[in-house]
N, C-alpha and C positions, 0 to 999 in steps of 0.2 A: 404393480407396486401400490401399496396402501389400500385400505378399505376392503381387504379380503374378508369375505364372510360377514360383512357389516352393512352391505347395501342390498336393498330389495328392489329389483327392477320389475316394473309392471308394464304390461302391454296397454297402452293408452286406449286403443280401440275397444278392448274388453270393457273398460270402465265407462265408455260412452253408451253402453247397452246394459245398464245395471239390472234391468228387469230380466234380461237373458241370463245374467249371472245368477240372479236369485232363482230362476227356474232350474238352472243347472244344479245349483247347490241343493235345492229341494229334491230334485230327481235323484241325485247321488245319495242324499241322506236316506231316502226311502228304500234304497237297495243296499244300504250299509256301506256304500263306497266312500262316504264322508260322514262326519259327525251328524247327529240329529239336530238340524237347524235349517231354516230357510233364509238366514241372514247372509247376504252376499259379502259382508265384511269378514266372514269366517275364512274366506280365501286369503285375505290379507293377514289375518291372525295366524293362519297356517304357515304362510311364508315367513312371518315374524318368528314363529317357533323355530324354523330352520336357521334363520339368522342368529338367534340367541344361542342355539345349540352349537353351531360352528364357532361363534364368537367366544363361547366358554372354552372350547377346545384350544383355540388360538391363544386366548388370554392365559390359561393355565400352562400352556407350553412356553410362554415367555415371549410370544410374538406380540409386538406392541403397535401393529398397524402402520408401521413406517418401513419403507424400503421393500425390497422383494424378498419373498420367502426363498431361502436356499434349502431346497428339499432335503439334501443329505444331512444338513446341520440340525434340522428341526423335526424331521419325520419320525424318528424313534420316540422323541418326547411327545409329539402329538399322538402317536399310536398309544402310548401309555396313558395319556390323559383321557383319550377317547374310551379306552378300556375301563378306566376308573368310572367315568360318567355313565357309560352304558351299563356297567355292572350294578351301580347304585340304582339306576332306573329299572333295570330288569328285576332286581330283588324286590323293589317296591311293587312292581307290576305283578309278580308272583303272589304277593300278599294281599293284593287288592281284589275286592269283589267286583269292582266296576272297571276292570282293566281293558275290556273290549271297547274300543272307540269306533272302529270302522275297519273295513277290509284294507284300506290304505294304511291304517295304523299298524296293521299286522305285518307289513312288508319288511320293516327294519326299525331300529331304534329312532333314527332321524325322523321317519314318517310318524312314528308313535308320538314323539315329542311335538311335532308340528300339529298333529291332530289334537293333542292335549292342549296346546295353546289355543287352537280354534274353539275347543270346548270351554276352556277357561274364560275366554273373552266373549264368545258368541253362543255358547251352548248351555249345558246344565251345570257347569262348574262342579264336575264330579270330584270326589275325594282325591283321586289320583291326579287329575289335571291341576288341582290346587297344589298338591305336593310337588309335582314336577315344576310348576311355575316358581314356587318358593325355593326349591332346591337349586334351580338354575340361576335365580336371582342371587342366592347366597354364593354360588360358585363364581358368578360374574364379578362380584365386588372385589 
């Protein structure tokens, strides 16, 4: 009940070793597993992207973050909203010259959005990451 898709949980032990996270991010970015950065906060920005993406789906579906989700009542609407959001992002992705963020971003739209948020907040702020951030901010209002 409540807070679905709006909370980011972090492993406290990871953040006690920020230099290890920085090394991991740098290593991953060198092999295109993550956006090009060595900023350890890009992990948090990535997770924030997931939270915003899912929060937009919930919000447009009419779920107001109170009570439990009754799957049968809201699932069809959530599916339609997710299709709308995914289609808009995929169309922009096709038109963008800088649509490749990372191998992780190629997995699915949710990962692409998350990598775009990491790029927007901790990377190069590519044209597509700016567009995605602005689009989801507009959807969320």
